[in-house]
N, C-alpha and C positions, 0 to 999 in steps of 0.2 A: 495618518493612516493606521487603523487598528490592525494589529498583527495577531493572528491566531496561532498558538504554539501547539503543534502536533505532538504525538508521542514518538517513541523511538522504536528500535528493533524488538518486537515482541518475542521472537524466537531467541534472540540474544539474552534477553532478561530471563526467559524460561531456562535457558542453559545455565545462567548464573544462579538460578534457584535450584539447580540440581537435575533438571530434566535431561534425558537422553533423547536427542532429536535425530539421531542417525537412522533415518527411516524415510521412505518415500512420502509418507503423509506429513512429515516434519511437525510443525506445531499442532496441526489438526489432529494428530494422533492423541493429544492430551484431552481433546473434547470427549473422547471415549474413555480415557484412563485416569486423567488427573484434572478435571475441570476446575477444581478450587485453586490450582496452581496458575491457571490462566487469569482467573479473577485477581489473584494476588499481583501478578505482573501488571495488570491494568492499574491496580491501586497504586503500585509503585511509581508508575509514570504520572498519575494524577498528583501524588505527593510531591513529585519533582517539579511540578508547575505545568504539566500538559493540560491543554483545554479540550483535547480530543482523545478518545480511546478508539483505536482501529482494531476491528474484531479479528479473532483467530480463524477466519474462514478463507484466508488467502490460498491455502492448499487443501481446503475442505470442499470436495466435490462428490457428486453422486457416483460417478464411475470409480473414483478413487476409493471411496468406502465400500463400493461393490466388490472390489478386489479383496477386501477383508471380510467378505461374506455378509455384509449388511444389505438389507433391502432398501428401496427408495424411501419408505416411510421412516425407517430408523435414521437413514442418512440425513433426511430432511430435518428430523428432530435435532440432530447434532449441529447442523448448520444454523438452525434457529437458536440453539443453545449458545453459540458464539456470540450472538447479539445480546442474549440475556445476561451472560457473564460480564460483558462490557457495561451493560446498563446497570447491573448491580454495583460495580466498582464506581461508576459515575454517581449513582444515587448516594452511596456511602461518602463519597468525596463532597457531595452537596453542590456540585456544579459540573459543567462540561457537556460534551456532545459524544454520540456514538456514531462512528463511521463504519458501515459494514464493508469489509474488504472483498472486492471482486478481483481476485488474482487472475493472471494471464493463463492461457492454455498451456504455456510453457511450464508453469509451476506444476500442473498435473502430470506433464511428461516426465518431470524430475530428472531432466538430462541437461539442464542449463540453457534451454532454448529461449527462455525469457531474456537471455543475454545476447541472442543473435537474431531472433525473429524467424529462425529456420523451422517452419511448420510444415506438416503434412496435410493441413486443412486450408481451404480457401475461405473467402468471406462467408459464404453461405454455411459451410461447415462449421466455422467458428461461431456464427450466430446460433445454430442449432446446438452446439456443444455448451455454450454459455446459458442458454435460455432456462433450463430447469433450476439451476442454482440462482439465477438472476431473479426469477419469479419468487423463490423462497425468501431471499434476502430483501427484496423490495417490499415484502409484506411482513417482515419480521419486527417491525417497530424501531429501526434505527433512524437516527436523524438524517442521515444521508448515506449514499454509497460512495465508497472510494474504489474507483476503477484504477488499479494501480499496476505499475511495472509493465506497461504495455509496450512491446517491442516492435510492433509491426503495423503498417498502414491498414492491411486487411482486417486485423483484429480491432483497430480503432473504428473502422467503418462498421463492423459488426456491432460494436458497443453503441455507436451513435444510433443504429437502427433500433437497438433494445431500448435506449433512452426515449426515442421518438414514440415507441409503442407502450410507454409505461407512464401514464398521467400521474401527477402528484408526487413523483419521486425527484429528489435533488441529488446531485453527484458532483465529485471532482474527478477529473481525468488526468492521470499522471503516466508519463512515458518513461521507459528505460532507454537511455541514450548512450551512444558510442563516443560522442564528442560534444562540443559546445553548440552544435547545430542540427544534428541528425539523430533520429531514432536508431536503435540497434540494427534495424534492417536497412538503413541508409536513407530513409525518407526524411526530408527536412521537417523539423518539428513545427515550423510555421504552417506547413501544409496540413500536417495531421491535426493540429489544434484548430484549424479552419473548419474541420468537420463539425465542431461544436459552437462555432461562432453564432450568436444570435439566439441560442437556446437558453431561455431564462432559468431553467433548471439546473444548468451547469454552473456551479458556483466558482469553479476555478479550473485551470489547466496548468500543467507543468511537468516536472520530472522527479523521479525518485529512483532509488537503487542504481544510482549514477555516481561517478566519482565527483567529489566536491569541487575539484578544479574546473569542471565543465559547467558548473551551475551559473556563474555570471554570464557566460555566452548564451546560454539557454534562456535566461531571463530576458536578455537583450532581444532575442528573437521573438519573444512572446509579448513584449511591452506594447502598450497601446490597445490591447484587446481585453480579454477576460482577466479577472484577478489571477495571480500566479501563485501556484503551490509548488514548493520545493522541499523534499526530504531525501537528501542523498544519503549514500552509505558513509561509513567512517573514513573512507579513503584506502581501506584495505582492499585486496582483490581475492576473489573466489576461485580456487583451483578446483573445477568441477570433477576432473579425473581423480584427484586425491581426496575430494570432499573436505577441504579445509581452507582457512582464510590465511592470507600472506600479508605481512606488513603490520604497522603500528598506527594508532591514531590518538590524538590528545583531546579530551573533552573541552578544555579551555580554548584551544585553537579553534575547535568547531564553533563554540560560542562566538568567538570573534568573527569567524566567517559568516555566521548568521546575521550579524550586524551589516556586513557587506551586502548580503542577499536582500535584506530589507531596504537598504539604500538603493539598491539596483531596481527594486520594484516588486519584490515578492511580499505577499501579505498572509500566506499560510506557510509556516516554517517548522520542520521537524526533522527527525532522523529515520534512517532505514537501517539496513543490515549493519550489525556490530555497533550500533549506537545504543547507549545504556541510559537509565535514569539520570546518571551524572551528565551525560551529554544534553539532555533535555533541561537539567537544572542550569547548566551554563547558558543555554539558549535563552531561558527565561531571565536569567541574571543580566545578560548582555542586551536584551531587548526591553527591559523595564526602565 
């Protein structure tokens, strides 16, 4: 089975490169202020062995940019820029794919809701909220969309509707999970993944921004269906109130764990929060 190595935590790498991301726009702020730094971060992950660059659009939204005084046209240009920067790094590396990040509604809220699924919008509201950015990213020239860190069943249903209404787009769908069986809102991952079964445009389903210890159980829940994508966090935990990470993680151990995830059935493997180019280098080394 061919394994695709994804990149790691884009914001983590940007912080290593000196960026201050203590802002509700997070890495998306750099689309406005330091786009070259984003391109460098993508290049560093490609150099470490990644096959995919995931764009800096996770927290880039029209309403988020509107709070900074940007109109819809300017915000749209920045969202498209996220794809252009990843493509430039891909082209310079001479290989790879660009996945346009479709982050959850909770990322826009900037209150940790992507870790709970506790939203103030229902499925219809989530569909309407996602639609403008979805249309921009779907037409921006990325190889596929990365619908990621999805914590709730209503948001998964909204994304399934968006996919159904967008011919020609490919995507993976990745949930944020509380344990080895359930999304953060308590929905069994098997049920949420079932929304995308039979859709040929969905290249994989799985989990990200989830503790590594939960990944084997989640892969087991998803086995036998679509290809499985996993890119957990480093094993550290985010203190939303203090806005800081707690704990430590070892890239070599992460690489060894990636071997286990592949044996369990995952075919797209990378890292999320707090994973660095060294984590991706270790994944590549252990999977080669």
